C-alpha positions in Angstrom: -9.1 -5.7 -121.0 -7.3 -8.0 -123.5 -6.0 -11.3 -122.2 -2.4 -10.4 -123.2 -2.6 -7.2 -121.2 -3.9 -9.0 -118.1 -1.1 -11.6 -118.4 1.5 -8.8 -118.6 0.1 -7.1 -115.6 0.0 -10.4 -113.6 3.6 -11.1 -114.5 4.7 -7.6 -113.6 2.8 -7.8 -110.2 4.5 -11.2 -109.5 7.9 -9.7 -110.2 7.3 -6.7 -108.0 6.1 -9.0 -105.1 9.2 -11.2 -105.6 11.5 -8.3 -105.6 9.8 -6.8 -102.5 10.1 -10.2 -100.6 13.8 -10.4 -101.5 14.5 -6.8 -100.5 12.8 -6.9 -97.2 13.1 -10.5 -96.0 16.0 -12.1 -97.8 18.6 -9.4 -98.5 19.1 -8.2 -94.9 19.9 -11.8 -93.8 21.7 -13.2 -96.8 25.0 -13.3 -95.0 23.6 -16.0 -92.7 23.4 -18.4 -95.6 26.5 -17.6 -97.6 29.2 -20.2 -97.8 32.1 -19.8 -95.2 35.5 -19.3 -96.8 37.1 -18.1 -93.6 36.4 -19.1 -90.0 33.5 -21.4 -89.2 32.3 -21.9 -85.6 29.3 -21.8 -83.3 27.0 -22.3 -86.2 27.9 -19.2 -88.2 30.7 -17.6 -90.1 32.9 -16.0 -87.6 34.7 -12.6 -88.2 38.4 -13.1 -89.1 41.3 -11.6 -87.2 39.7 -11.7 -83.7 41.2 -13.7 -80.9 38.7 -13.0 -78.1 35.1 -14.3 -78.4 32.1 -14.0 -76.1 28.4 -14.3 -75.8 25.6 -12.3 -74.2 22.6 -13.9 -72.6 19.3 -13.2 -70.7 16.4 -15.4 -69.4 15.6 -16.0 -73.1 18.4 -18.6 -73.1 16.7 -20.6 -70.4 18.6 -22.9 -68.1 22.2 -22.9 -69.2 24.5 -26.0 -68.7 27.5 -24.0 -67.5 29.7 -27.0 -67.1 29.3 -27.7 -70.8 29.5 -24.1 -71.8 32.8 -23.8 -69.8 34.4 -26.3 -72.2 34.2 -23.7 -74.8 36.8 -21.7 -73.0 39.4 -24.0 -74.7 39.7 -24.9 -78.3 40.0 -23.0 -81.6 37.6 -20.2 -80.8 37.6 -20.0 -77.0 34.8 -18.0 -75.2 36.3 -15.7 -72.7 33.5 -13.3 -71.7 29.7 -13.4 -71.0 27.5 -10.3 -70.9 24.1 -10.9 -69.2 21.0 -8.8 -68.8 20.5 -7.5 -65.3 17.8 -4.9 -65.5 15.3 -3.0 -67.7 13.7 0.3 -67.1 13.1 1.3 -63.5 11.9 -1.8 -61.9 12.2 -4.9 -64.1 15.0 -7.3 -63.2 15.9 -10.2 -65.5 14.8 -13.4 -63.7 18.0 -15.4 -64.6 20.5 -12.7 -63.8 21.5 -13.7 -60.2 22.1 -17.4 -61.1 23.8 -16.6 -64.3 26.0 -14.0 -62.8 27.2 -16.3 -60.0 27.6 -19.3 -62.4 29.7 -17.3 -64.9 32.3 -16.5 -62.2 32.3 -20.0 -60.8 33.0 -21.4 -64.2 35.9 -19.1 -65.0 34.2 -16.6 -67.5 34.8 -12.9 -67.5 31.4 -11.6 -66.7 29.5 -8.4 -67.5 26.1 -7.0 -66.8 23.9 -4.7 -68.9 20.8 -2.5 -68.4 18.1 -2.1 -71.1 17.3 1.6 -71.2 13.7 2.9 -71.4 13.9 6.5 -72.4 10.5 7.5 -71.0 11.6 6.3 -67.5 13.6 8.6 -65.3 17.3 7.9 -66.1 18.6 8.2 -62.5 15.9 5.9 -61.3 17.0 3.4 -63.8 20.7 3.8 -62.9 20.0 3.3 -59.2 18.0 0.2 -59.9 20.9 -1.2 -61.9 23.3 -0.4 -59.2 21.2 -2.2 -56.6 20.9 -5.3 -58.8 24.4 -5.7 -60.4 27.1 -6.3 -57.7 30.0 -5.8 -60.1 33.4 -6.7 -58.6 37.1 -6.8 -59.5 37.7 -8.8 -62.6 34.3 -8.0 -64.1 33.7 -5.9 -67.2 32.4 -2.4 -66.8 28.6 -1.9 -66.6 26.8 -1.7 -69.9 24.0 0.6 -71.1 21.9 -0.9 -73.9 20.2 1.8 -75.9 18.0 0.7 -78.8 15.0 3.1 -79.0 14.2 6.7 -78.6 10.6 6.1 -77.5 9.4 9.4 -78.8 12.3 11.4 -77.4 14.1 13.9 -79.7 17.8 13.6 -80.1 18.7 16.1 -77.3 16.3 14.7 -74.8 17.6 11.2 -75.4 21.2 12.3 -75.1 20.5 14.1 -71.8 18.8 11.0 -70.4 21.6 8.6 -71.6 24.2 10.9 -70.1 22.5 11.1 -66.8 22.5 7.3 -66.5 26.1 7.0 -67.6 27.2 9.7 -65.1 25.4 8.1 -62.1 26.7 4.6 -62.9 30.3 5.9 -63.5 30.1 7.7 -60.1 29.2 4.5 -58.3 31.5 2.0 -60.0 34.4 4.3 -60.7 34.8 3.3 -64.3 33.3 4.5 -67.6 30.3 2.3 -68.7 30.2 0.6 -72.0 27.7 2.0 -74.4 25.8 -0.7 -76.5 23.7 0.3 -79.6 23.5 -0.5 -83.2 25.7 1.5 -85.6 22.8 3.1 -87.3 21.2 4.1 -84.0 24.5 5.6 -82.8 25.0 7.5 -86.0 21.5 9.0 -85.7 21.3 9.7 -82.0 24.6 9.3 -80.2 27.3 10.1 -82.7 28.7 12.9 -80.6 32.2 13.4 -79.1 30.6 13.3 -75.7 29.6 9.6 -76.3 32.7 8.7 -78.2 34.7 8.7 -75.0 32.9 5.6 -73.7 33.8 2.0 -74.7 31.5 1.1 -77.6 29.8 -2.2 -78.0 28.4 -2.2 -81.6 25.5 -4.3 -82.8 26.0 -5.0 -86.5 24.6 -8.3 -87.8 25.3 -10.4 -91.0 28.2 -8.5 -92.4 31.8 -9.4 -93.0 33.3 -6.4 -91.1 32.2 -3.5 -89.1 31.2 -0.6 -91.2 31.3 2.0 -88.4 34.3 4.3 -89.0 34.8 5.3 -85.3 36.4 3.5 -82.4 34.7 0.4 -81.1 35.6 -2.3 -78.5 33.0 -5.1 -78.8 31.1 -6.3 -81.8 27.9 -8.3 -81.6 28.0 -9.8 -85.0 25.1 -12.3 -85.0 22.0 -13.3 -83.1 22.0 -16.8 -84.6 24.9 -18.4 -82.8 24.8 -22.0 -81.6 26.8 -22.8 -78.4 27.0 -26.1 -76.6 25.2 -25.7 -73.2 22.6 -23.3 -74.5 19.4 -24.4 -76.3 18.4 -22.3 -79.3 20.3 -19.3 -80.6 22.5 -16.9 -78.8 24.2 -13.6 -79.6 27.9 -13.9 -80.5 30.5 -11.2 -80.0 34.2 -10.4 -80.5 36.5 -8.1 -78.6 38.5 -5.7 -80.8 41.9 -6.4 -79.2 44.1 -8.9 -77.5 43.3 -10.9 -74.3 45.6 -8.5 -72.4 43.8 -5.5 -73.7 40.5 -7.1 -72.5 42.0 -7.6 -69.1 42.9 -3.9 -68.9 39.3 -3.0 -69.1 38.2 -5.0 -66.1 37.2 -3.5 -62.8 40.2 -3.3 -60.4 
């Protein structure tokens, strides 16, 4: 093979590798590094036009300094609500849930609890486990079902399982649960009028605005937030409404 041809092929291969690296590793996260021309807070560019901010946590956030975190309830971008992981599947409880759940109430936050759904585990068993674990009370947010994977289930099977969990939990707490999932997952598996009646918490990272055309209530807009009182990154959220509208969602 001529030297010039080898050089051309080497350059072409290098360009393909660079393009692939950009497409798969840089492009999806480019928003994290773009300059902020709007709101700046908590280590990231914040979505504009939202007055109510919050976070969601689990044991991954470690020991939280709740007194320091509570100072963020005042200021330019006050944190009002905290969602926290309570359970996963049929028997796995988050080790930090009980202390975080109590601490959030003591420090004046609106608190919520979510369950990570495992499609291959019986849905009612998962619902009953969440009910036993999460003592939601007046002033708390509705229970949350976090659905992120189909685990080999087809669309109809997954929908039946999700609906069974939602029905059981609604029966117990007397309020429609919040449905959490990414906008792509919802469009593929749960974009049905049946599920559009539930409050929707959309996971949609590194974008300027929500691209989902339907109704939504909460937006988890980044997993790279920085909040005083928590070491490392934390998920940041906004509520799609006024503080009064958020209050109207709370358990009575």
